[in-house]
C-alpha beads as a LAMMPS data file, in Angstrom:
LAMMPS data file: protein, C-alpha beads

238 atoms
237 bonds

1 atom types
1 bond types

-500.0 500.0 xlo xhi
-500.0 500.0 ylo yhi
-500.0 500.0 zlo zhi

Masses

1 110.0

Atoms # bond

1 1 1 0.088 0.049 0.052
2 1 1 1.155 3.485 -0.809
3 1 1 1.158 6.364 1.623
4 1 1 -0.137 9.614 -0.347
5 1 1 1.693 12.818 -0.028
6 1 1 0.159 15.763 1.294
7 1 1 0.587 19.175 2.047
8 1 1 -0.250 18.594 5.677
9 1 1 3.331 18.571 7.639
10 1 1 2.287 17.791 11.047
11 1 1 0.993 19.404 13.827
12 1 1 2.817 22.532 14.923
13 1 1 5.045 22.015 18.253
14 1 1 2.734 24.290 20.038
15 1 1 -0.082 22.471 19.829
16 1 1 1.649 19.422 21.860
17 1 1 2.647 22.327 24.300
18 1 1 -0.849 23.168 24.818
19 1 1 -2.062 19.861 25.025
20 1 1 0.581 19.109 27.464
21 1 1 -0.034 22.281 29.698
22 1 1 -3.757 21.690 29.416
23 1 1 -3.197 18.268 30.855
24 1 1 -1.704 20.031 33.879
25 1 1 -4.278 22.753 34.221
26 1 1 -7.646 21.186 33.599
27 1 1 -10.018 23.720 34.363
28 1 1 -12.273 26.240 33.180
29 1 1 -10.206 28.991 34.538
30 1 1 -6.914 28.052 32.830
31 1 1 -8.878 27.186 29.365
32 1 1 -11.198 29.884 28.713
33 1 1 -8.696 32.559 28.427
34 1 1 -6.994 30.548 25.930
35 1 1 -9.881 29.297 23.524
36 1 1 -8.393 31.162 20.650
37 1 1 -5.041 29.826 20.865
38 1 1 -6.571 26.304 21.136
39 1 1 -8.440 27.105 17.947
40 1 1 -5.439 28.135 16.193
41 1 1 -2.952 25.898 17.711
42 1 1 -4.530 22.434 18.032
43 1 1 -8.116 22.604 16.146
44 1 1 -6.844 24.059 12.915
45 1 1 -4.269 21.747 12.243
46 1 1 -6.551 19.092 13.218
47 1 1 -9.225 20.356 10.688
48 1 1 -6.295 20.224 8.109
49 1 1 -5.359 16.952 8.989
50 1 1 -8.849 15.478 8.351
51 1 1 -9.327 17.210 5.299
52 1 1 -6.076 16.079 3.900
53 1 1 -6.857 12.474 5.121
54 1 1 -10.098 13.062 3.274
55 1 1 -8.361 13.796 0.046
56 1 1 -6.306 10.846 0.283
57 1 1 -9.273 8.667 1.269
58 1 1 -11.254 9.277 -1.965
59 1 1 -8.723 6.747 -3.274
60 1 1 -9.512 3.803 -1.423
61 1 1 -12.545 4.621 0.537
62 1 1 -14.917 7.336 -0.597
63 1 1 -18.018 6.231 1.165
64 1 1 -16.260 7.522 4.591
65 1 1 -15.596 10.783 2.930
66 1 1 -17.590 13.464 4.267
67 1 1 -17.629 17.196 5.949
68 1 1 -13.904 17.854 7.614
69 1 1 -15.629 19.899 10.297
70 1 1 -18.200 17.272 11.628
71 1 1 -15.816 14.761 11.697
72 1 1 -14.079 16.525 14.589
73 1 1 -14.894 15.811 18.466
74 1 1 -15.333 18.746 20.782
75 1 1 -12.644 19.194 23.154
76 1 1 -15.412 19.355 25.953
77 1 1 -15.690 15.918 27.905
78 1 1 -18.838 14.400 28.874
79 1 1 -18.503 14.186 32.888
80 1 1 -22.263 12.989 33.392
81 1 1 -21.239 9.618 34.209
82 1 1 -17.092 9.835 34.958
83 1 1 -15.773 9.947 38.468
84 1 1 -13.246 11.997 36.402
85 1 1 -14.980 15.677 36.305
86 1 1 -11.641 17.437 34.634
87 1 1 -13.854 19.125 32.043
88 1 1 -11.320 18.872 28.912
89 1 1 -10.079 16.170 26.615
90 1 1 -6.283 16.578 26.239
91 1 1 -5.907 15.350 22.830
92 1 1 -7.367 16.303 19.483
93 1 1 -9.341 13.764 17.928
94 1 1 -11.840 12.944 15.104
95 1 1 -14.602 10.068 13.709
96 1 1 -14.985 9.279 9.954
97 1 1 -18.133 6.829 9.465
98 1 1 -19.852 5.881 6.226
99 1 1 -21.805 8.435 4.768
100 1 1 -25.141 6.659 4.222
101 1 1 -25.547 5.845 7.552
102 1 1 -25.669 7.683 10.957
103 1 1 -22.935 8.646 13.242
104 1 1 -23.123 6.225 15.591
105 1 1 -25.088 3.558 13.159
106 1 1 -22.151 1.346 11.804
107 1 1 -18.478 1.202 11.673
108 1 1 -16.259 3.882 11.640
109 1 1 -12.755 5.005 11.810
110 1 1 -10.951 6.715 14.596
111 1 1 -7.694 8.961 14.547
112 1 1 -6.170 10.558 18.169
113 1 1 -3.333 12.876 18.362
114 1 1 -1.894 13.737 22.014
115 1 1 1.698 14.462 23.442
116 1 1 1.539 10.685 24.571
117 1 1 0.470 9.182 21.642
118 1 1 -0.859 8.903 18.096
119 1 1 -3.922 6.354 18.257
120 1 1 -5.860 5.252 15.388
121 1 1 -8.498 2.400 15.027
122 1 1 -11.785 1.322 13.149
123 1 1 -14.684 -0.969 13.356
124 1 1 -17.635 -1.262 15.712
125 1 1 -17.494 -0.027 19.149
126 1 1 -20.925 0.403 20.649
127 1 1 -23.141 -1.023 18.489
128 1 1 -26.839 -1.201 19.235
129 1 1 -28.543 -4.507 20.072
130 1 1 -29.832 -4.837 16.388
131 1 1 -27.016 -3.561 14.768
132 1 1 -24.689 -5.979 16.409
133 1 1 -27.370 -8.867 15.768
134 1 1 -27.342 -7.771 12.166
135 1 1 -23.433 -7.846 12.039
136 1 1 -22.933 -11.423 13.840
137 1 1 -25.331 -12.501 11.382
138 1 1 -23.338 -11.190 8.669
139 1 1 -20.272 -12.617 10.248
140 1 1 -21.926 -16.219 10.480
141 1 1 -23.076 -16.528 6.968
142 1 1 -19.593 -15.091 5.782
143 1 1 -16.951 -16.262 8.204
144 1 1 -13.697 -16.486 6.058
145 1 1 -14.608 -13.369 3.882
146 1 1 -14.796 -11.554 7.250
147 1 1 -11.358 -13.193 8.241
148 1 1 -9.847 -11.836 5.155
149 1 1 -10.439 -8.168 6.282
150 1 1 -8.204 -8.582 9.513
151 1 1 -6.243 -11.826 9.005
152 1 1 -4.043 -10.513 6.039
153 1 1 0.084 -9.862 7.100
154 1 1 -0.741 -6.113 6.024
155 1 1 -3.415 -5.285 8.393
156 1 1 -1.691 -7.342 11.173
157 1 1 1.360 -5.400 11.006
158 1 1 -0.188 -2.076 11.078
159 1 1 -3.230 -2.872 13.139
160 1 1 -2.314 -6.040 15.240
161 1 1 -4.932 -8.540 16.280
162 1 1 -8.850 -7.821 16.050
163 1 1 -10.142 -6.452 19.588
164 1 1 -12.995 -5.813 21.272
165 1 1 -15.179 -7.024 24.392
166 1 1 -16.560 -10.407 23.939
167 1 1 -19.086 -12.481 25.691
168 1 1 -18.438 -15.943 27.170
169 1 1 -20.856 -18.040 25.518
170 1 1 -21.717 -17.959 21.697
171 1 1 -25.101 -15.580 21.944
172 1 1 -28.773 -16.899 21.575
173 1 1 -29.864 -17.923 18.633
174 1 1 -26.269 -19.210 17.174
175 1 1 -25.230 -22.951 16.535
176 1 1 -22.487 -23.223 20.105
177 1 1 -20.246 -25.407 17.127
178 1 1 -20.577 -22.650 14.180
179 1 1 -16.948 -22.329 12.593
180 1 1 -17.402 -18.655 13.646
181 1 1 -18.263 -19.463 17.002
182 1 1 -15.149 -17.311 18.589
183 1 1 -16.289 -14.233 16.251
184 1 1 -19.621 -14.566 17.315
185 1 1 -19.169 -14.004 20.672
186 1 1 -18.016 -10.341 19.821
187 1 1 -19.617 -7.285 21.145
188 1 1 -17.223 -5.180 19.850
189 1 1 -15.471 -5.619 16.396
190 1 1 -11.949 -3.305 16.579
191 1 1 -8.328 -2.785 14.935
192 1 1 -6.534 -0.398 17.249
193 1 1 -2.970 0.744 17.169
194 1 1 -0.825 3.482 18.920
195 1 1 2.095 5.200 17.480
196 1 1 4.644 7.385 19.145
197 1 1 3.985 10.763 19.602
198 1 1 7.018 11.712 18.286
199 1 1 5.279 11.673 14.736
200 1 1 2.796 14.143 15.375
201 1 1 4.953 17.169 14.327
202 1 1 6.413 15.377 11.588
203 1 1 5.053 14.855 7.565
204 1 1 4.989 10.612 8.912
205 1 1 2.081 11.709 10.915
206 1 1 -0.074 11.781 7.630
207 1 1 1.582 8.732 5.797
208 1 1 1.349 6.325 8.839
209 1 1 -2.611 7.309 9.188
210 1 1 -3.369 6.802 5.212
211 1 1 -1.314 3.562 5.261
212 1 1 -3.618 2.165 8.449
213 1 1 -6.895 3.812 7.333
214 1 1 -6.395 2.082 3.702
215 1 1 -5.262 -1.364 5.262
216 1 1 -8.389 -1.167 7.628
217 1 1 -11.356 -0.305 4.717
218 1 1 -11.984 -3.748 3.776
219 1 1 -12.787 -4.399 7.495
220 1 1 -15.065 -1.528 7.850
221 1 1 -16.563 -2.130 4.389
222 1 1 -17.392 -5.767 5.662
223 1 1 -18.775 -4.514 9.103
224 1 1 -21.178 -1.618 6.931
225 1 1 -22.459 -4.403 4.632
226 1 1 -25.263 -5.961 5.890
227 1 1 -26.278 -2.365 7.245
228 1 1 -25.819 -0.452 4.326
229 1 1 -27.941 -3.074 2.584
230 1 1 -30.836 -2.825 4.574
231 1 1 -31.203 0.710 3.687
232 1 1 -30.274 0.684 0.026
233 1 1 -30.585 -2.656 -1.729
234 1 1 -27.486 -2.910 -4.248
235 1 1 -24.417 -4.723 -4.370
236 1 1 -22.504 -4.389 -1.646
237 1 1 -18.311 -4.594 -2.139
238 1 1 -16.137 -5.522 1.006

Bonds

1 1 1 2
2 1 2 3
3 1 3 4
4 1 4 5
5 1 5 6
6 1 6 7
7 1 7 8
8 1 8 9
9 1 9 10
10 1 10 11
11 1 11 12
12 1 12 13
13 1 13 14
14 1 14 15
15 1 15 16
16 1 16 17
17 1 17 18
18 1 18 19
19 1 19 20
20 1 20 21
21 1 21 22
22 1 22 23
23 1 23 24
24 1 24 25
25 1 25 26
26 1 26 27
27 1 27 28
28 1 28 29
29 1 29 30
30 1 30 31
31 1 31 32
32 1 32 33
33 1 33 34
34 1 34 35
35 1 35 36
36 1 36 37
37 1 37 38
38 1 38 39
39 1 39 40
40 1 40 41
41 1 41 42
42 1 42 43
43 1 43 44
44 1 44 45
45 1 45 46
46 1 46 47
47 1 47 48
48 1 48 49
49 1 49 50
50 1 50 51
51 1 51 52
52 1 52 53
53 1 53 54
54 1 54 55
55 1 55 56
56 1 56 57
57 1 57 58
58 1 58 59
59 1 59 60
60 1 60 61
61 1 61 62
62 1 62 63
63 1 63 64
64 1 64 65
65 1 65 66
66 1 66 67
67 1 67 68
68 1 68 69
69 1 69 70
70 1 70 71
71 1 71 72
72 1 72 73
73 1 73 74
74 1 74 75
75 1 75 76
76 1 76 77
77 1 77 78
78 1 78 79
79 1 79 80
80 1 80 81
81 1 81 82
82 1 82 83
83 1 83 84
84 1 84 85
85 1 85 86
86 1 86 87
87 1 87 88
88 1 88 89
89 1 89 90
90 1 90 91
91 1 91 92
92 1 92 93
93 1 93 94
94 1 94 95
95 1 95 96
96 1 96 97
97 1 97 98
98 1 98 99
99 1 99 100
100 1 100 101
101 1 101 102
102 1 102 103
103 1 103 104
104 1 104 105
105 1 105 106
106 1 106 107
107 1 107 108
108 1 108 109
109 1 109 110
110 1 110 111
111 1 111 112
112 1 112 113
113 1 113 114
114 1 114 115
115 1 115 116
116 1 116 117
117 1 117 118
118 1 118 119
119 1 119 120
120 1 120 121
121 1 121 122
122 1 122 123
123 1 123 124
124 1 124 125
125 1 125 126
126 1 126 127
127 1 127 128
128 1 128 129
129 1 129 130
130 1 130 131
131 1 131 132
132 1 132 133
133 1 133 134
134 1 134 135
135 1 135 136
136 1 136 137
137 1 137 138
138 1 138 139
139 1 139 140
140 1 140 141
141 1 141 142
142 1 142 143
143 1 143 144
144 1 144 145
145 1 145 146
146 1 146 147
147 1 147 148
148 1 148 149
149 1 149 150
150 1 150 151
151 1 151 152
152 1 152 153
153 1 153 154
154 1 154 155
155 1 155 156
156 1 156 157
157 1 157 158
158 1 158 159
159 1 159 160
160 1 160 161
161 1 161 162
162 1 162 163
163 1 163 164
164 1 164 165
165 1 165 166
166 1 166 167
167 1 167 168
168 1 168 169
169 1 169 170
170 1 170 171
171 1 171 172
172 1 172 173
173 1 173 174
174 1 174 175
175 1 175 176
176 1 176 177
177 1 177 178
178 1 178 179
179 1 179 180
180 1 180 181
181 1 181 182
182 1 182 183
183 1 183 184
184 1 184 185
185 1 185 186
186 1 186 187
187 1 187 188
188 1 188 189
189 1 189 190
190 1 190 191
191 1 191 192
192 1 192 193
193 1 193 194
194 1 194 195
195 1 195 196
196 1 196 197
197 1 197 198
198 1 198 199
199 1 199 200
200 1 200 201
201 1 201 202
202 1 202 203
203 1 203 204
204 1 204 205
205 1 205 206
206 1 206 207
207 1 207 208
208 1 208 209
209 1 209 210
210 1 210 211
211 1 211 212
212 1 212 213
213 1 213 214
214 1 214 215
215 1 215 216
216 1 216 217
217 1 217 218
218 1 218 219
219 1 219 220
220 1 220 221
221 1 221 222
222 1 222 223
223 1 223 224
224 1 224 225
225 1 225 226
226 1 226 227
227 1 227 228
228 1 228 229
229 1 229 230
230 1 230 231
231 1 231 232
232 1 232 233
233 1 233 234
234 1 234 235
235 1 235 236
236 1 236 237
237 1 237 238
């Protein structure tokens, strides 16, 4: 897989400094006077990165290309159900989902950049029971096709093994002796890897992300196939 060239040369060093200082001063009193600085040094470069990634994805995953601004996560944390009440994220992150599905309906790509690490993942993370059932049935009907999307050397080298929470028994309604029994135990189907934060301020960030997005694309296309098929009849490619 060839990485794409881009005008995105990495986050400015100031972005990592800002996020590091935010980690040490995670409160409204520190952040509010620096909102414009955050937009300039962190959010702006993240938007540029997502825009550049979308251009590259037009060549291998056009169905996951949308409005770059809508892909960016807010910096504000949802603390309603968390013991950690710090109000701000200390990373810059974004999500790319299939444009024929709702944001939380199917599989998605995820990227995150912080002073600690660069993270990239993809898959089905928090599916509804109905979505999970559809995907499990699709896996049961096409186990080898599914394995081919994440067991290749290229995917394993870039993303590692299939991850995600699992239950202890094959779910009700499926044969416990099914050849894909272990896959059917998954409640999440995820590929996820982390890279050194040293690349965050260099052109290597872009090329590393593109290589991994491209490697994961057949995996996401497979997971989304039964969901897209239900919405829009036609040939599904994965």
